[in-house]
LOSE-686190 format. One record per atom (N, C-alpha, C, CB): residue number from 1; residue in one letter; atom name; x, y, z. Coordinates in steps of 0.2 Angstrom, whole numbers. Glycine has a CB too. Layout:
BEGIN
PT     k   r    a      c1      c2      c3
PT   NUM   A   CA       X       Y       Z
...
***
This chain:
BEGIN
PT     k   r    a      c1      c2      c3
PT     1   M    N     138      78      42
PT     1   M   CA     136      73      39
PT     1   M    C     141      71      32
PT     1   M   CB     130      74      38
PT     2   G    N     142      67      31
PT     2   G   CA     149      66      27
PT     2   G    C     146      61      22
PT     2   G   CB     155      63      32
PT     3   P    N     150      58      16
PT     3   P   CA     150      54      12
PT     3   P    C     148      48      14
PT     3   P   CB     154      54      10
PT     4   E    N     150      45      19
PT     4   E   CA     149      38      22
PT     4   E    C     142      38      25
PT     4   E   CB     154      37      27
PT     5   A    N     140      43      28
PT     5   A   CA     133      43      30
PT     5   A    C     127      43      26
PT     5   A   CB     132      47      33
PT     6   L    N     130      46      19
PT     6   L   CA     124      44      11
PT     6   L    C     127      36      10
PT     6   L   CB     126      52       2
PT     7   A    N     131      37      10
PT     7   A   CA     132      27       6
PT     7   A    C     129      23      11
PT     7   A   CB     141      22       5
PT     8   V    N     130      24      18
PT     8   V   CA     126      18      24
PT     8   V    C     118      19      21
PT     8   V   CB     127      20      34
PT     9   V    N     117      24      23
PT     9   V   CA     109      25      21
PT     9   V    C     106      23      15
PT     9   V   CB     107      32      21
PT    10   E    N     109      22       9
PT    10   E   CA     111      22       2
PT    10   E    C     109      14       2
PT    10   E   CB     118      24       1
PT    11   A    N     116       9       7
PT    11   A   CA     114       1       8
PT    11   A    C     109       2      11
PT    11   A   CB     120      -4      12
PT    12   L    N     107       5      16
PT    12   L   CA     101       1      20
PT    12   L    C      94       1      18
PT    12   L   CB     101       1      26
PT    13   L    N      94       7      13
PT    13   L   CA      88       6       8
PT    13   L    C      88       1       4
PT    13   L   CB      86      11       3
PT    14   F    N      95       0      -1
PT    14   F   CA      96      -4      -6
PT    14   F    C      94     -12      -1
PT    14   F   CB     104      -3      -9
PT    15   A    N      97     -14       2
PT    15   A   CA      96     -21       8
PT    15   A    C      89     -21      11
PT    15   A   CB     101     -20      15
PT    16   S    N      86     -16      12
PT    16   S   CA      78     -16      16
PT    16   S    C      73     -20      10
PT    16   S   CB      74      -7      18
PT    17   D    N      70     -25      14
PT    17   D   CA      65     -27       9
PT    17   D    C      58     -23      13
PT    17   D   CB      65     -36      10
PT    18   A    N      57     -20      15
PT    18   A   CA      50     -15      18
PT    18   A    C      54      -8      18
PT    18   A   CB      46     -18      27
PT    19   P    N      50      -2      17
PT    19   P   CA      52       4      18
PT    19   P    C      55       4      25
PT    19   P   CB      47      10      17
PT    20   L    N      62       6      27
PT    20   L   CA      65       9      30
PT    20   L    C      62      16      36
PT    20   L   CB      70      10      25
PT    21   E    N      60      16      42
PT    21   E   CA      58      20      46
PT    21   E    C      64      26      48
PT    21   E   CB      57      15      50
PT    22   L    N      62      33      49
PT    22   L   CA      68      37      49
PT    22   L    C      70      34      57
PT    22   L   CB      65      46      48
PT    23   E    N      67      32      61
PT    23   E   CA      70      30      68
PT    23   E    C      75      23      66
PT    23   E   CB      63      28      73
PT    24   R    N      76      21      63
PT    24   R   CA      78      13      62
PT    24   R    C      85      17      60
PT    24   R   CB      75       8      55
PT    25   I    N      84      23      54
PT    25   I   CA      90      26      51
PT    25   I    C      93      29      57
PT    25   I   CB      89      32      45
PT    26   Q    N      90      34      61
PT    26   Q   CA      94      36      68
PT    26   Q    C      98      32      72
PT    26   Q   CB      89      37      71
PT    27   E    N      95      25      73
PT    27   E   CA      98      18      77
PT    27   E    C     104      19      75
PT    27   E   CB      94      10      76
PT    28   V    N     105      16      68
PT    28   V   CA     111      14      65
PT    28   V    C     115      21      64
PT    28   V   CB     110      10      56
PT    29   L    N     114      25      60
PT    29   L   CA     120      30      63
PT    29   L    C     122      35      69
PT    29   L   CB     119      33      60
PT    30   A    N     116      32      73
PT    30   A   CA     119      36      80
PT    30   A    C     118      43      79
PT    30   A   CB     128      35      81
PT    31   V    N     111      47      76
PT    31   V   CA     112      53      75
PT    31   V    C     104      55      78
PT    31   V   CB     114      54      68
PT    32   D    N     103      61      79
PT    32   D   CA      96      63      81
PT    32   D    C      92      64      74
PT    32   D   CB      97      69      85
PT    33   R    N      85      63      76
PT    33   R   CA      80      66      69
PT    33   R    C      82      71      63
PT    33   R   CB      74      69      72
PT    34   E    N      85      77      66
PT    34   E   CA      86      81      61
PT    34   E    C      92      78      57
PT    34   E   CB      87      88      65
PT    35   E    N      96      74      60
PT    35   E   CA     103      73      55
PT    35   E    C     101      66      50
PT    35   E   CB     111      70      61
PT    36   A    N      96      62      55
PT    36   A   CA      95      59      49
PT    36   A    C      90      59      43
PT    36   A   CB      95      54      50
PT    37   L    N      87      65      46
PT    37   L   CA      79      68      40
PT    37   L    C      85      72      35
PT    37   L   CB      69      76      45
PT    38   A    N      91      73      37
PT    38   A   CA      96      78      32
PT    38   A    C      99      74      29
PT    38   A   CB     100      83      35
PT    39   V    N     102      68      30
PT    39   V   CA     106      61      26
PT    39   V    C     101      60      23
PT    39   V   CB     109      55      31
PT    40   V    N      92      60      23
PT    40   V   CA      90      56      16
PT    40   V    C      86      61      14
PT    40   V   CB      85      48      17
PT    41   S    N      86      67      15
PT    41   S   CA      83      72      12
PT    41   S    C      91      73       6
PT    41   S   CB      80      80      17
PT    42   A    N      98      71       8
PT    42   A   CA     103      74       4
PT    42   A    C     103      68       0
PT    42   A   CB     109      76       6
PT    43   L    N     101      62       1
PT    43   L   CA      99      57      -4
PT    43   L    C      96      57      -9
PT    43   L   CB      97      53      -3
PT    44   M    N      90      58      -7
PT    44   M   CA      83      60     -11
PT    44   M    C      86      65     -16
PT    44   M   CB      77      63      -7
PT    45   A    N      91      70     -16
PT    45   A   CA      94      76     -20
PT    45   A    C      99      72     -25
PT    45   A   CB      99      81     -15
PT    46   Q    N     103      67     -23
PT    46   Q   CA     107      66     -26
PT    46   Q    C     103      60     -31
PT    46   Q   CB     112      65     -22
PT    47   Y    N      97      57     -29
PT    47   Y   CA      93      54     -33
PT    47   Y    C      90      57     -38
PT    47   Y   CB      90      52     -30
PT    48   A    N      90      63     -37
PT    48   A   CA      83      65     -41
PT    48   A    C      88      69     -47
PT    48   A   CB      75      72     -35
PT    49   T    N      94      69     -48
PT    49   T   CA      99      71     -53
PT    49   T    C      96      68     -61
PT    49   T   CB     107      66     -51
PT    50   P    N      94      72     -65
PT    50   P   CA      93      68     -71
PT    50   P    C      98      62     -75
PT    50   P   CB      92      73     -75
PT    51   G    N      94      60     -77
PT    51   G   CA      97      53     -80
PT    51   G    C     100      47     -76
PT    51   G   CB     103      55     -84
PT    52   R    N      95      48     -68
PT    52   R   CA      92      43     -64
PT    52   R    C      86      36     -66
PT    52   R   CB      91      46     -59
PT    53   G    N      87      30     -64
PT    53   G   CA      83      27     -67
PT    53   G    C      79      25     -61
PT    53   G   CB      86      21     -71
PT    54   L    N      83      27     -53
PT    54   L   CA      79      27     -47
PT    54   L    C      79      32     -44
PT    54   L   CB      79      23     -44
PT    55   A    N      75      32     -38
PT    55   A   CA      72      36     -33
PT    55   A    C      73      35     -26
PT    55   A   CB      66      36     -33
PT    56   V    N      73      39     -22
PT    56   V   CA      73      36     -14
PT    56   V    C      65      40     -14
PT    56   V   CB      80      40      -8
PT    57   V    N      61      38     -11
PT    57   V   CA      54      38     -10
PT    57   V    C      50      37      -3
PT    57   V   CB      51      34     -14
PT    58   E    N      48      41      -1
PT    58   E   CA      43      40       5
PT    58   E    C      37      37       4
PT    58   E   CB      41      46       8
PT    59   V    N      36      31       8
PT    59   V   CA      31      25       7
PT    59   V    C      29      24      12
PT    59   V   CB      34      19       4
PT    60   A    N      23      22      14
PT    60   A   CA      22      18      19
PT    60   A    C      23      18      26
PT    60   A   CB      24      13      17
PT    61   G    N      24      26      28
PT    61   G   CA      29      26      34
PT    61   G    C      34      26      35
PT    61   G   CB      28      23      37
PT    62   G    N      39      24      29
PT    62   G   CA      48      24      29
PT    62   G    C      50      26      20
PT    62   G   CB      52      15      31
PT    63   Y    N      55      27      20
PT    63   Y   CA      58      26      14
PT    63   Y    C      61      19      11
PT    63   Y   CB      63      30      15
PT    64   R    N      63      20       3
PT    64   R   CA      64      16       0
PT    64   R    C      67      17      -6
PT    64   R   CB      59      15      -1
PT    65   I    N      72      14      -9
PT    65   I   CA      74      16     -16
PT    65   I    C      69      13     -21
PT    65   I   CB      82      13     -17
PT    66   C    N      67      16     -28
PT    66   C   CA      62      13     -31
PT    66   C    C      64      16     -39
PT    66   C   CB      54      15     -27
PT    67   T    N      61      13     -43
PT    67   T   CA      61      16     -50
PT    67   T    C      58      22     -50
PT    67   T   CB      59      12     -54
PT    68   R    N      61      24     -56
PT    68   R   CA      59      30     -57
PT    68   R    C      51      32     -61
PT    68   R   CB      65      34     -59
PT    69   P    N      45      34     -60
PT    69   P   CA      40      33     -63
PT    69   P    C      41      32     -70
PT    69   P   CB      37      37     -62
PT    70   E    N      42      38     -72
PT    70   E   CA      45      38     -81
PT    70   E    C      45      33     -85
PT    70   E   CB      52      40     -82
PT    71   L    N      48      27     -81
PT    71   L   CA      53      23     -85
PT    71   L    C      49      18     -84
PT    71   L   CB      60      22     -83
PT    72   A    N      40      17     -84
PT    72   A   CA      36      13     -82
PT    72   A    C      37       9     -89
PT    72   A   CB      30      17     -80
PT    73   P    N      35      12     -92
PT    73   P   CA      33       7    -101
PT    73   P    C      39       1    -102
PT    73   P   CB      34      14    -109
PT    74   W    N      44       3     -97
PT    74   W   CA      50      -1    -102
PT    74   W    C      51      -7     -94
PT    74   W   CB      61       5    -106
PT    75   L    N      49      -4     -88
PT    75   L   CA      47     -10     -83
PT    75   L    C      40     -14     -82
PT    75   L   CB      48      -7     -76
PT    76   L    N      37     -11     -86
PT    76   L   CA      30     -14     -91
PT    76   L    C      31     -19     -93
PT    76   L   CB      27      -9     -97
PT    77   Q    N      35     -19     -98
PT    77   Q   CA      38     -25    -103
PT    77   Q    C      41     -28    -100
PT    77   Q   CB      42     -23    -109
PT    78   L    N      44     -26     -95
PT    78   L   CA      47     -33     -93
PT    78   L    C      43     -36     -89
PT    78   L   CB      53     -33     -90
PT    79   R    N      39     -33     -85
PT    79   R   CA      34     -39     -81
PT    79   R    C      28     -40     -85
PT    79   R   CB      32     -36     -74
PT    80   R    N      29     -41     -91
PT    80   R   CA      25     -44     -95
PT    80   R    C      27     -50     -98
PT    80   R   CB      22     -40     -99
PT    81   A    N      34     -48     -99
PT    81   A   CA      39     -55    -101
PT    81   A    C      37     -59     -95
PT    81   A   CB      47     -55    -102
PT    82   Q    N      39     -58     -88
PT    82   Q   CA      40     -62     -84
PT    82   Q    C      32     -66     -84
PT    82   Q   CB      43     -59     -79
PT    83   A    N      31     -71     -81
PT    83   A   CA      26     -76     -79
PT    83   A    C      25     -76     -71
PT    83   A   CB      27     -84     -82
PT    84   R    N      22     -69     -70
PT    84   R   CA      23     -68     -64
PT    84   R    C      14     -69     -62
PT    84   R   CB      26     -61     -62
PT    85   V    N      13     -71     -56
PT    85   V   CA       6     -72     -54
PT    85   V    C       1     -66     -54
PT    85   V   CB       7     -74     -47
PT    86   R    N      -3     -66     -55
PT    86   R   CA      -6     -58     -56
PT    86   R    C     -12     -60     -50
PT    86   R   CB      -9     -55     -66
PT    87   L    N     -16     -54     -49
PT    87   L   CA     -21     -52     -43
PT    87   L    C     -28     -55     -51
PT    87   L   CB     -21     -40     -39
PT    88   S    N     -32     -61     -48
PT    88   S   CA     -38     -61     -53
PT    88   S    C     -41     -54     -53
PT    88   S   CB     -42     -66     -51
PT    89   R    N     -48     -55     -57
PT    89   R   CA     -52     -50     -57
PT    89   R    C     -56     -49     -50
PT    89   R   CB     -57     -51     -63
PT    90   A    N     -58     -56     -48
PT    90   A   CA     -61     -57     -42
PT    90   A    C     -57     -52     -37
PT    90   A   CB     -62     -65     -40
PT    91   A    N     -51     -55     -34
PT    91   A   CA     -46     -52     -32
PT    91   A    C     -46     -44     -30
PT    91   A   CB     -43     -54     -37
PT    92   L    N     -43     -42     -37
PT    92   L   CA     -46     -35     -38
PT    92   L    C     -51     -30     -37
PT    92   L   CB     -45     -33     -44
PT    93   E    N     -58     -33     -39
PT    93   E   CA     -64     -31     -35
PT    93   E    C     -64     -31     -27
PT    93   E   CB     -67     -36     -37
PT    94   T    N     -62     -38     -24
PT    94   T   CA     -62     -37     -18
PT    94   T    C     -59     -31     -14
PT    94   T   CB     -60     -42     -17
PT    95   L    N     -52     -31     -15
PT    95   L   CA     -48     -29     -13
PT    95   L    C     -50     -21     -13
PT    95   L   CB     -42     -32     -16
PT    96   A    N     -52     -20     -18
PT    96   A   CA     -55     -11     -20
PT    96   A    C     -61     -11     -14
PT    96   A   CB     -59     -10     -28
PT    97   I    N     -66     -15     -14
PT    97   I   CA     -72     -15     -10
PT    97   I    C     -68     -15      -1
PT    97   I   CB     -78     -23     -13
PT    98   V    N     -63     -19      -1
PT    98   V   CA     -60     -18       7
PT    98   V    C     -56     -11       8
PT    98   V   CB     -53     -25       8
PT    99   A    N     -52      -9       2
PT    99   A   CA     -50      -2       3
PT    99   A    C     -52       4       2
PT    99   A   CB     -48      -2       1
PT   100   Y    N     -59       3      -1
PT   100   Y   CA     -63       9       1
PT   100   Y    C     -68       8       7
PT   100   Y   CB     -68      13      -4
PT   101   R    N     -70       3       8
PT   101   R   CA     -75       3      13
PT   101   R    C     -74       0      20
PT   101   R   CB     -80       1      11
PT   102   Q    N     -65      -1      21
PT   102   Q   CA     -65      -4      26
PT   102   Q    C     -66       2      35
PT   102   Q   CB     -59      -9      24
PT   103   P    N     -67      -4      40
PT   103   P   CA     -68      -9      40
PT   103   P    C     -73     -13      37
PT   103   P   CB     -66      -9      44
PT   104   I    N     -74     -19      33
PT   104   I   CA     -78     -22      30
PT   104   I    C     -79     -30      32
PT   104   I   CB     -76     -20      24
PT   105   A    N     -86     -31      33
PT   105   A   CA     -87     -38      34
PT   105   A    C     -88     -44      28
PT   105   A   CB     -92     -39      38
PT   106   R    N     -87     -50      28
PT   106   R   CA     -88     -53      24
PT   106   R    C     -94     -52      19
PT   106   R   CB     -87     -58      26
PT   107   P    N     -99     -53      25
PT   107   P   CA    -106     -54      21
PT   107   P    C    -108     -47      15
PT   107   P   CB    -114     -54      29
PT   108   E    N    -107     -41      22
PT   108   E   CA    -107     -34      16
PT   108   E    C    -101     -33      11
PT   108   E   CB    -105     -26      20
PT   109   I    N     -96     -40       9
PT   109   I   CA     -92     -38       4
PT   109   I    C     -95     -45      -4
PT   109   I   CB     -84     -39       8
PT   110   E    N     -99     -50       0
PT   110   E   CA    -101     -54      -3
PT   110   E    C    -110     -51      -7
PT   110   E   CB    -101     -59       2
PT   111   Q    N    -113     -46      -1
PT   111   Q   CA    -119     -41      -6
PT   111   Q    C    -117     -37     -10
PT   111   Q   CB    -122     -36      -2
PT   112   L    N    -110     -32     -11
PT   112   L   CA    -108     -30     -14
PT   112   L    C    -105     -32     -22
PT   112   L   CB    -105     -28     -10
PT   113   R    N    -103     -38     -21
PT   113   R   CA     -99     -42     -26
PT   113   R    C    -105     -48     -30
PT   113   R   CB     -93     -47     -22
PT   114   G    N    -110     -49     -26
PT   114   G   CA    -116     -53     -29
PT   114   G    C    -113     -61     -29
PT   114   G   CB    -118     -50     -37
PT   115   V    N    -107     -62     -25
PT   115   V   CA    -104     -69     -26
PT   115   V    C    -101     -70     -20
PT   115   V   CB     -98     -71     -33
PT   116   N    N    -101     -78     -17
PT   116   N   CA     -96     -78     -12
PT   116   N    C     -88     -76     -12
PT   116   N   CB     -95     -84     -12
PT   117   A    N     -86     -74      -8
PT   117   A   CA     -81     -71      -7
PT   117   A    C     -75     -73      -3
PT   117   A   CB     -83     -65      -5
PT   118   E    N     -76     -79       1
PT   118   E   CA     -71     -83       5
PT   118   E    C     -67     -83       4
PT   118   E   CB     -72     -90       6
PT   119   G    N     -67     -88      -3
PT   119   G   CA     -59     -91      -5
PT   119   G    C     -53     -83     -10
PT   119   G   CB     -61     -99     -11
PT   120   V    N     -57     -79     -11
PT   120   V   CA     -55     -72     -13
PT   120   V    C     -51     -69      -7
PT   120   V   CB     -60     -67     -14
PT   121   L    N     -56     -69      -3
PT   121   L   CA     -52     -66       6
PT   121   L    C     -47     -71       8
PT   121   L   CB     -58     -68      13
PT   122   A    N     -49     -78       7
PT   122   A   CA     -40     -81       9
PT   122   A    C     -36     -79       6
PT   122   A   CB     -39     -88       8
PT   123   H    N     -38     -78      -1
PT   123   H   CA     -31     -77      -6
PT   123   H    C     -28     -70      -3
PT   123   H   CB     -32     -78     -15
PT   124   L    N     -31     -66      -3
PT   124   L   CA     -29     -57      -2
PT   124   L    C     -27     -59       7
PT   124   L   CB     -38     -49      -3
PT   125   L    N     -30     -64      11
PT   125   L   CA     -25     -63      16
PT   125   L    C     -17     -65      16
PT   125   L   CB     -28     -66      22
PT   126   E    N     -17     -72      13
PT   126   E   CA     -13     -75      11
PT   126   E    C      -7     -71       8
PT   126   E   CB     -15     -79       7
PT   127   R    N      -9     -67       3
PT   127   R   CA      -4     -63       0
PT   127   R    C      -3     -57       4
PT   127   R   CB      -6     -61      -7
PT   128   R    N      -7     -56      10
PT   128   R   CA      -4     -51      16
PT   128   R    C      -7     -43      14
PT   128   R   CB       5     -51      16
PT   129   L    N     -13     -43       7
PT   129   L   CA     -14     -39       6
PT   129   L    C     -20     -34      11
PT   129   L   CB     -14     -42       0
PT   130   I    N     -22     -40      14
PT   130   I   CA     -28     -37      19
PT   130   I    C     -27     -43      25
PT   130   I   CB     -38     -37      15
PT   131   R    N     -29     -39      30
PT   131   R   CA     -30     -42      37
PT   131   R    C     -36     -41      41
PT   131   R   CB     -27     -40      42
PT   132   V    N     -37     -45      45
PT   132   V   CA     -42     -45      49
PT   132   V    C     -41     -39      56
PT   132   V   CB     -43     -52      50
PT   133   V    N     -45     -35      56
PT   133   V   CA     -44     -28      59
PT   133   V    C     -50     -30      66
PT   133   V   CB     -47     -20      53
PT   134   G    N     -53     -35      67
PT   134   G   CA     -57     -36      74
PT   134   G    C     -64     -40      71
PT   134   G   CB     -60     -27      78
PT   135   R    N     -69     -38      75
PT   135   R   CA     -76     -41      73
PT   135   R    C     -81     -37      73
PT   135   R   CB     -78     -46      76
PT   136   K    N     -87     -37      70
PT   136   K   CA     -93     -32      69
PT   136   K    C     -97     -35      74
PT   136   K   CB     -96     -31      60
PT   137   E    N    -100     -30      79
PT   137   E   CA    -103     -30      84
PT   137   E    C    -112     -31      81
PT   137   E   CB    -101     -24      89
PT   138   T    N    -112     -38      76
PT   138   T   CA    -117     -39      76
PT   138   T    C    -117     -48      76
PT   138   T   CB    -120     -36      70
PT   139   P    N    -123     -51      77
PT   139   P   CA    -125     -58      77
PT   139   P    C    -121     -61      73
PT   139   P   CB    -131     -60      75
PT   140   G    N    -116     -66      77
PT   140   G   CA    -113     -72      72
PT   140   G    C    -104     -67      74
PT   140   G   CB    -118     -73      60
PT   141   R    N    -104     -62      74
PT   141   R   CA     -98     -57      75
PT   141   R    C     -93     -57      69
PT   141   R   CB     -93     -58      82
PT   142   P    N     -95     -56      63
PT   142   P   CA     -91     -58      57
PT   142   P    C     -85     -54      57
PT   142   P   CB     -94     -57      51
PT   143   L    N     -78     -57      56
PT   143   L   CA     -73     -53      56
PT   143   L    C     -73     -47      52
PT   143   L   CB     -69     -57      55
PT   144   L    N     -70     -43      54
PT   144   L   CA     -68     -38      48
PT   144   L    C     -61     -34      46
PT   144   L   CB     -71     -33      50
PT   145   Y    N     -63     -33      41
PT   145   Y   CA     -55     -32      35
PT   145   Y    C     -54     -27      34
PT   145   Y   CB     -54     -35      28
PT   146   G    N     -49     -25      34
PT   146   G   CA     -45     -18      32
PT   146   G    C     -39     -20      26
PT   146   G   CB     -40     -14      39
PT   147   T    N     -35     -15      24
PT   147   T   CA     -29     -17      20
PT   147   T    C     -23     -16      24
PT   147   T   CB     -28     -13      14
PT   148   T    N     -17     -18      22
PT   148   T   CA     -12     -19      25
PT   148   T    C      -6     -13      23
PT   148   T   CB     -10     -26      22
PT   149   R    N      -2     -15      26
PT   149   R   CA       4      -9      25
PT   149   R    C       8     -14      17
PT   149   R   CB      12      -8      36
PT   150   E    N       6     -19      16
PT   150   E   CA       9     -23      11
PT   150   E    C       5     -20       5
PT   150   E   CB       8     -30      12
PT   151   F    N      -3     -20       6
PT   151   F   CA      -7     -15       2
PT   151   F    C      -3      -9       0
PT   151   F   CB     -15     -13       6
PT   152   L    N      -1      -6       2
PT   152   L   CA       3       1       3
PT   152   L    C       7       0      -3
PT   152   L   CB       7       2      10
PT   153   L    N      11      -5       0
PT   153   L   CA      16      -6      -4
PT   153   L    C      17      -8     -12
PT   153   L   CB      18     -10      -2
PT   154   H    N      11     -13     -13
PT   154   H   CA      11     -16     -18
PT   154   H    C       7     -12     -24
PT   154   H   CB       7     -22     -15
PT   155   F    N       4      -6     -17
PT   155   F   CA       2      -1     -25
PT   155   F    C       5       5     -23
PT   155   F   CB      -9       1     -28
PT   156   G    N      10       7     -22
PT   156   G   CA      15      11     -23
PT   156   G    C      12      19     -17
PT   156   G   CB      16      13     -32
PT   157   L    N       8      16     -12
PT   157   L   CA       4      22     -11
PT   157   L    C       8      23      -3
PT   157   L   CB      -4      21     -11
PT   158   R    N       8      32      -1
PT   158   R   CA      11      35       5
PT   158   R    C       6      32      10
PT   158   R   CB      11      43       5
PT   159   D    N       0      31      10
PT   159   D   CA      -7      31      13
PT   159   D    C     -14      31      10
PT   159   D   CB      -7      37      17
PT   160   L    N     -19      30      13
PT   160   L   CA     -24      26      12
PT   160   L    C     -26      33       7
PT   160   L   CB     -29      23      18
PT   161   A    N     -27      40       8
PT   161   A   CA     -26      45       7
PT   161   A    C     -27      47       0
PT   161   A   CB     -21      47      10
PT   162   E    N     -20      43      -3
PT   162   E   CA     -20      41     -10
PT   162   E    C     -23      38     -15
PT   162   E   CB     -17      39     -10
PT   163   L    N     -29      35     -11
PT   163   L   CA     -33      31     -17
PT   163   L    C     -36      36     -21
PT   163   L   CB     -39      25     -15
PT   164   P    N     -38      33     -26
PT   164   P   CA     -40      38     -30
PT   164   P    C     -47      39     -28
PT   164   P   CB     -38      36     -38
PT   165   P    N     -51      45     -30
PT   165   P   CA     -58      47     -29
PT   165   P    C     -63      39     -30
PT   165   P   CB     -61      54     -35
PT   166   F    N     -66      37     -26
PT   166   F   CA     -71      31     -29
PT   166   F    C     -77      33     -32
PT   166   F   CB     -73      26     -26
PT   167   E    N     -78      31     -39
PT   167   E   CA     -83      33     -43
PT   167   E    C     -86      27     -46
PT   167   E   CB     -80      38     -48
PT   168   A    N     -92      25     -43
PT   168   A   CA     -96      17     -46
PT   168   A    C    -100      19     -52
PT   168   A   CB    -103      14     -40
PT   169   P    N     -98      13     -56
PT   169   P   CA    -101      15     -63
PT   169   P    C    -110      14     -60
PT   169   P   CB     -98       8     -70
PT   170   A    N    -112      18     -65
PT   170   A   CA    -121      19     -65
PT   170   A    C    -124      12     -66
PT   170   A   CB    -124      25     -73
PT   171   E    N    -121       5     -68
PT   171   E   CA    -125       0     -69
PT   171   E    C    -121      -5     -63
PT   171   E   CB    -125      -3     -77
PT   172   T    N    -119      -4     -57
PT   172   T   CA    -119      -6     -50
PT   172   T    C    -123      -8     -45
PT   172   T   CB    -116      -2     -48
PT   173   P    N    -124     -11     -43
PT   173   P   CA    -129     -11     -36
PT   173   P    C    -126      -4     -32
PT   173   P   CB    -129     -21     -31
PT   174   A    N    -118      -4     -31
PT   174   A   CA    -117       1     -27
PT   174   A    C    -121      11     -29
PT   174   A   CB    -109       1     -28
PT   175   A    N    -124       8     -36
PT   175   A   CA    -125      17     -41
PT   175   A    C    -131      17     -38
PT   175   A   CB    -126      18     -50
PT   176   S    N    -137      13     -35
PT   176   S   CA    -144      12     -35
PT   176   S    C    -146      15     -27
PT   176   S   CB    -146       4     -36
PT   177   P    N    -152      21     -27
PT   177   P   CA    -153      23     -22
PT   177   P    C    -152      20     -16
PT   177   P   CB    -157      25     -23
PT   178   S    N    -155      14     -15
PT   178   S   CA    -156      10     -10
PT   178   S    C    -148       7      -7
PT   178   S   CB    -161       3     -13
PT   179   A    N    -143       5     -11
PT   179   A   CA    -137       7     -10
PT   179   A    C    -134       9      -5
PT   179   A   CB    -135      10     -13
PT   180   P    N    -129       7       0
PT   180   P   CA    -126      12       4
PT   180   P    C    -120      17       0
PT   180   P   CB    -122       8       9
PT   181   E    N    -120      22       1
PT   181   E   CA    -114      27      -1
PT   181   E    C    -109      24       0
PT   181   E   CB    -114      33       1
PT   182   P    N    -102      24      -5
PT   182   P   CA     -96      22      -3
PT   182   P    C     -92      25       1
PT   182   P   CB     -94      22      -7
PT   183   V    N     -89      26       5
PT   183   V   CA     -87      28      12
PT   183   V    C     -77      31      10
PT   183   V   CB     -89      18      20
PT   184   A    N     -76      37       8
PT   184   A   CA     -69      36       8
PT   184   A    C     -65      34      15
PT   184   A   CB     -65      43       5
PT   185   P    N     -59      30      15
PT   185   P   CA     -58      30      22
PT   185   P    C     -56      35      25
PT   185   P   CB     -53      25      23
PT   186   S    N     -56      35      31
PT   186   S   CA     -54      40      36
PT   186   S    C     -47      39      39
PT   186   S   CB     -60      40      41
PT   187   P    N     -43      44      41
PT   187   P   CA     -37      45      42
PT   187   P    C     -36      38      47
PT   187   P   CB     -36      51      45
PT   188   D    N     -39      37      52
PT   188   D   CA     -38      31      55
PT   188   D    C     -41      24      53
PT   188   D   CB     -39      33      62
PT   189   D    N     -45      24      50
PT   189   D   CA     -48      19      46
PT   189   D    C     -43      13      44
PT   189   D   CB     -51      22      40
PT   190   G    N     -41       8      45
PT   190   G   CA     -37       1      41
PT   190   G    C     -31       6      42
PT   190   G   CB     -39      -2      32
PT   191   Q    N     -27       8      44
PT   191   Q   CA     -21      11      46
PT   191   Q    C     -16       5      46
PT   191   Q   CB     -22      14      53
PT   192   P    N     -13       2      42
PT   192   P   CA     -10      -4      43
PT   192   P    C      -3      -3      49
PT   192   P   CB      -8      -6      35
PT   193   E    N      -3      -9      51
PT   193   E   CA       2     -10      58
PT   193   E    C       7     -13      55
PT   193   E   CB      -2     -14      65
PT   194   G    N      12      -8      59
PT   194   G   CA      18     -11      57
PT   194   G    C      21     -16      58
PT   194   G   CB      22      -8      58
***
């Protein structure tokens, strides 16, 4: 492993718009898995030195260059200054329901939210934060929704296990004894397809 390999991987991570899988790095460098992992680890170590604004992290099944977490206050100032389209409260509520209860059908989402979710689901599908993962085996066979790799990227999660623990507020229907208990996603539920 020479400095050239580090430069190549750095350029690959910089140029990639999605996390780069170790297998792709292996192919480009024409090395085995251990050598590719050694190059990525060496690059991660270089970026981990004090005074750097960026880091190499493992996220959503691959590696990417991202900003360091301690610089978040400055990045938030930049984001506030930009007129960027944000997720509405309805979209965030619906996305949280899908993330924690996936796979879940629209009628179940609407029951939990108490309002029609068709428009919000269409918006989340368009933004590729959720996807159709199948059909429920009930009358009408409604579509089932789950989160995507874009969801993991948007929220900076490695996988669904990194979601914070679910705590339903006392005043919501989910907290009543008759409502079903929220279920944390199992490792197999809603795993995004590459």
